C-alpha positions in Angstrom: 87.4 179.2 102.3 89.4 181.7 100.2 92.6 179.9 101.1 91.2 176.5 100.0 90.2 177.9 96.6 93.7 179.3 96.1 95.2 175.9 97.0 93.0 174.2 94.4 93.9 176.8 91.8 97.7 176.3 92.2 97.5 172.5 92.6 97.7 171.7 88.8 100.7 174.1 88.5 102.5 172.5 91.4 101.9 169.0 89.9 103.2 170.1 86.5 106.4 171.5 88.0 107.0 168.3 89.9 106.3 166.1 86.9 108.8 168.1 84.8 111.6 167.4 87.2 110.7 163.8 88.1 110.4 162.5 84.5 113.4 161.7 82.4 114.6 164.5 80.1 113.7 162.6 76.9 110.1 162.4 78.1 109.6 166.1 79.0 108.8 167.2 75.4 105.3 166.0 75.5 104.8 166.1 79.2 104.9 169.9 78.6 101.7 169.5 76.6 99.9 170.0 80.0 101.2 173.6 80.3 99.0 174.4 77.4 95.3 174.7 78.0 93.8 171.3 78.3 90.7 170.3 76.3 87.8 170.7 78.6 85.4 169.4 76.0 82.0 168.0 75.4 80.7 166.0 72.4 78.0 168.3 71.0 74.9 166.7 69.6 73.8 168.4 66.4 70.1 168.7 67.0 67.1 169.0 64.7 66.6 172.7 65.2 68.7 175.9 65.1 70.7 176.8 68.2 71.3 180.3 69.5 73.9 182.0 71.7 72.4 180.8 74.9 73.0 177.2 74.0 76.8 177.8 73.8 76.8 180.4 76.6 75.8 177.6 79.0 78.9 175.7 78.1 81.2 178.7 78.6 79.7 179.3 82.0 80.5 175.7 82.9 84.2 176.2 81.9 84.0 174.2 78.6 86.6 175.3 76.1 86.1 172.7 73.3 83.2 171.0 71.5 83.3 168.2 69.0 80.8 168.3 66.2 79.8 165.1 64.2 78.4 165.0 60.7 77.6 161.5 59.5 78.2 159.3 56.5 76.1 156.1 56.1 77.2 152.6 55.2 74.9 149.6 54.8 76.8 146.4 55.6 80.3 145.9 57.0 81.5 144.7 53.7 79.6 147.1 51.5 82.1 149.5 49.8 79.5 152.3 49.3 79.4 155.2 51.7 76.5 157.6 51.3 77.7 161.1 51.9 75.0 163.6 52.9 77.6 166.3 52.9 75.5 168.3 55.3 72.6 169.0 52.9 69.9 170.8 54.9 67.0 168.7 53.5 68.6 165.4 54.4 70.0 165.7 57.9 69.3 167.4 61.2 70.1 171.1 61.2 73.1 170.7 63.6 74.8 168.2 61.2 74.1 170.3 58.1 76.6 172.8 56.6 74.6 175.7 58.0 74.5 174.1 61.4 78.1 173.2 61.6 79.2 176.6 60.5 76.9 178.6 62.7 77.7 176.5 65.8 81.4 176.9 65.2 81.1 180.6 64.8 79.0 181.0 68.0 81.4 178.8 69.9 84.4 180.7 68.6 82.9 184.0 69.8 82.8 182.6 73.3 86.3 181.3 73.2 85.3 177.7 72.6 87.2 175.7 70.0 85.9 173.0 67.7 87.0 169.5 66.7 85.1 168.4 63.5 84.7 164.6 63.9 83.0 163.0 60.9 81.6 159.6 61.6 80.5 156.5 59.7 77.1 155.2 60.8 77.0 151.5 60.0 73.8 149.6 59.5 74.8 146.0 59.3 72.3 143.1 58.8 74.7 140.8 60.8 74.9 143.2 63.7 78.5 144.1 63.2 79.9 147.5 64.2 82.2 149.9 62.3 85.3 148.4 63.9 84.5 145.3 61.8 84.3 147.0 58.5 86.3 144.9 56.1 86.0 144.5 52.3 86.1 141.1 50.5 88.1 142.2 47.4 90.8 144.6 46.4 88.3 146.3 44.1 85.9 146.8 47.0 88.7 148.2 49.2 89.5 150.8 46.4 85.9 151.7 46.2 85.5 152.1 50.0 88.5 154.3 50.3 87.5 156.4 47.3 84.1 157.0 49.0 85.6 157.6 52.4 88.1 160.0 50.9 85.3 162.0 49.2 83.5 162.1 52.6 86.4 163.1 54.8 88.1 165.6 52.4 84.8 167.4 52.0 84.6 168.0 55.8 88.3 168.8 56.0 87.8 171.6 53.6 84.8 172.8 55.7 86.9 172.7 58.8 89.6 174.8 57.1 87.1 177.3 55.8 85.7 177.9 59.3 89.0 177.8 61.1 88.1 174.8 63.2 91.1 174.1 65.4 91.2 170.3 65.1 90.0 167.6 62.6 89.4 163.9 63.4 90.2 161.8 60.3 88.2 158.7 61.4 86.5 157.0 64.4 86.9 153.4 65.4 87.5 151.9 62.0 89.8 149.2 63.4 90.0 146.6 60.6 90.6 149.3 58.0 93.6 150.5 60.0 94.9 146.9 60.3 94.5 146.0 56.6 95.2 149.3 54.8 97.9 151.3 56.5 99.2 152.8 53.2 95.7 153.9 52.1 95.4 155.7 55.5 98.8 157.4 55.1 97.9 158.6 51.6 94.6 159.9 52.9 96.3 161.8 55.8 98.6 163.5 53.3 95.7 164.6 51.2 93.9 165.9 54.3 97.1 167.9 55.3 97.0 169.4 51.8 93.6 171.0 52.4 93.5 171.4 56.2 96.1 173.3 58.2 94.9 172.6 61.8 95.8 169.7 64.1 94.8 166.1 63.3 93.8 163.1 65.4 92.1 159.7 64.9 89.5 158.4 67.5 90.5 154.8 68.3 88.5 152.4 70.5 89.8 152.0 74.0 89.8 148.1 74.0 92.5 147.2 71.6 92.4 149.4 68.6 94.5 152.4 69.8 97.5 150.0 70.2 97.0 148.7 66.7 96.8 152.0 64.8 100.0 152.1 62.6 100.0 155.8 61.6 100.1 157.7 64.9 103.4 159.2 63.7 101.5 161.1 61.0 99.0 162.7 63.4 99.3 165.3 66.2 97.4 163.4 69.0 96.6 159.9 69.9 92.8 159.9 70.1 91.2 157.4 72.5 87.5 156.7 73.0 88.0 156.2 76.8 85.3 153.8 77.9 87.6 151.7 80.1 86.0 149.5 82.8 86.8 151.2 86.1 84.7 149.1 88.6 83.5 145.6 89.3 80.8 146.9 91.6 77.6 148.8 91.4 77.8 152.2 93.2 81.6 152.0 93.4 83.8 153.9 95.9 85.7 156.9 94.7 89.1 155.6 95.7 88.5 152.3 94.0 87.6 154.0 90.7 90.7 156.3 91.0 92.9 153.2 91.5 91.4 151.6 88.3 92.1 154.8 86.4 95.7 154.8 87.6 96.2 151.3 86.1 94.8 152.4 82.8 96.8 155.6 82.7 100.1 153.7 83.4 99.5 151.8 80.1 98.5 154.9 78.2 101.5 156.8 79.5 103.8 154.1 78.2 102.1 154.2 74.9 102.3 158.0 74.8 106.0 157.8 75.6 106.5 155.2 72.8 105.0 157.4 70.2 106.0 160.8 71.6 102.4 162.0 71.2 99.9 163.2 73.9 96.7 161.3 74.6 93.4 163.0 73.9 90.2 161.4 75.1 88.0 162.1 72.1 85.1 160.5 73.9 84.7 159.7 77.6 81.7 159.4 79.9 79.3 157.4 81.9 75.5 156.8 82.1 73.7 157.7 85.3 73.2 154.0 86.2 74.5 151.9 89.2 76.6 149.7 86.9 78.0 152.5 84.7 81.6 151.8 85.8 81.3 148.1 84.9 80.5 148.6 81.2 80.8 152.3 80.4 80.6 151.5 76.6 77.1 150.0 76.8 74.4 152.0 75.1 71.4 152.7 77.3 68.4 150.5 76.4 64.8 151.6 75.9 63.2 151.0 79.3 60.1 151.8 81.1 60.0 154.4 83.9 60.0 151.6 86.5 62.9 149.8 84.9 64.9 153.0 84.7 64.1 153.7 88.4 65.7 150.4 89.4 69.1 151.1 87.8 69.2 154.9 88.0 72.0 156.5 90.0 73.1 160.1 89.8 75.5 159.4 92.6 77.4 156.7 90.7 77.7 158.9 87.6 79.0 161.8 89.7 81.5 159.5 91.5 82.8 158.2 88.2 83.1 161.8 86.8 85.1 162.9 89.8 87.5 160.0 89.7 87.9 160.4 85.9 88.5 164.1 86.2 91.0 163.9 89.0 93.1 161.2 87.4 93.0 162.1 83.7 93.2 165.8 83.9 96.1 165.7 86.3 98.1 163.4 84.0 100.7 165.5 82.2 100.6 163.4 79.0 96.8 163.7 78.6 95.8 166.7 76.5 92.3 166.7 77.8 88.9 165.1 77.5 85.6 165.3 75.5 82.6 164.2 77.6 79.9 162.1 75.8 77.5 163.9 75.4 75.9 167.3 75.5 72.5 168.3 74.0 71.5 171.8 72.9 68.0 172.7 74.0 68.1 169.6 76.3 64.8 170.0 78.0 63.0 170.3 74.7 64.1 167.0 73.3 61.5 164.2 72.9 61.9 161.4 75.3 62.2 158.7 72.6 65.2 160.4 71.1 67.1 159.9 74.4 65.7 156.4 75.1 64.6 158.1 78.3 62.1 160.4 79.8 63.0 163.3 82.1 62.2 161.0 84.9 65.1 158.7 85.8 67.1 159.8 82.8 69.9 157.2 82.4 71.5 158.7 79.4 75.2 159.6 79.2 74.6 163.3 79.5 75.5 165.0 82.8 72.9 167.7 82.1 70.6 168.3 85.0 72.4 165.8 87.2 75.0 165.8 89.9 77.7 165.1 87.3 77.1 168.5 85.7 78.3 170.3 88.8 81.3 167.9 89.0 82.1 168.7 85.4 81.9 172.5 85.9 83.9 172.4 89.1 86.8 170.4 87.7 86.9 172.1 84.4 87.2 175.3 86.3 90.2 174.0 88.2 92.0 173.4 84.9 91.5 176.7 83.3 94.8 178.3 82.5 
């Protein structure tokens, strides 16, 4: 048993050495990103109540070394230029998304050696059912208003990230049309963010087609991808089949990484605990009865998807790491309705209390430097 553990420990090192010599010299510069500590992250859900050291200690014990924290701005309508910025006011948002919550969570995480990505997010409520990737203004005046509001929103949190020494800042999430239509506005905004924030920058692009369309990767440090790729055509898929699907996706991502000379960071990635989770990983769990959840529930499928994803993405030298969607503080105390689940047959994305949690802890442990 001891010999097996040693072999598993040295496997990533052996793979890195092999990759270094097998890849062309001009590609080695960012292949070497893997010799630095990979992101073994979770997307931290800022809850309604104050957290304590034990909430973060649980992550450290499971070999997590990064969390992402997400405060929100609010937009009503995909073509409405107004963004309502709560700016973390304690009386208007959940504690974990407030200034106090973001600061305290960051400091507790830092004390345990856990780093933070601050990842502000636009929450779109659209009467036509459109999502934030479809945000697009109708006039030049509206575009100027939208970017002025977005700048106020994002610069505010960039300053907060700098004040707290947060190690990475995400400048936006899945705002596809704005990237296509307004490259110069984004470039100017990145420059302004650089003026107030000294850490590393990324943008979180949707997996489907957006990441290939983002025109300003050269101005950032990482190519951020929300990695909800389809990895199966079957319910309850076989491990080897999922791994083969990941190899196909990673070949495309590696070419893209080579093209831009930037490492890939999965800013979100994960699976529900349902039989069909590999078929449509991006689909949000619906509100279902206990009996309906029972029919589709599968810890085994989620665990299989986790294992394949961990083995393939974390072994890829050009991948800087992953952030698993999602992790709740005080998980057992959450109301069922908040998770669209009950504790019985919980189909939510979280691995907590499921077989996938052990998979996460095991594989994150293997990639500790």
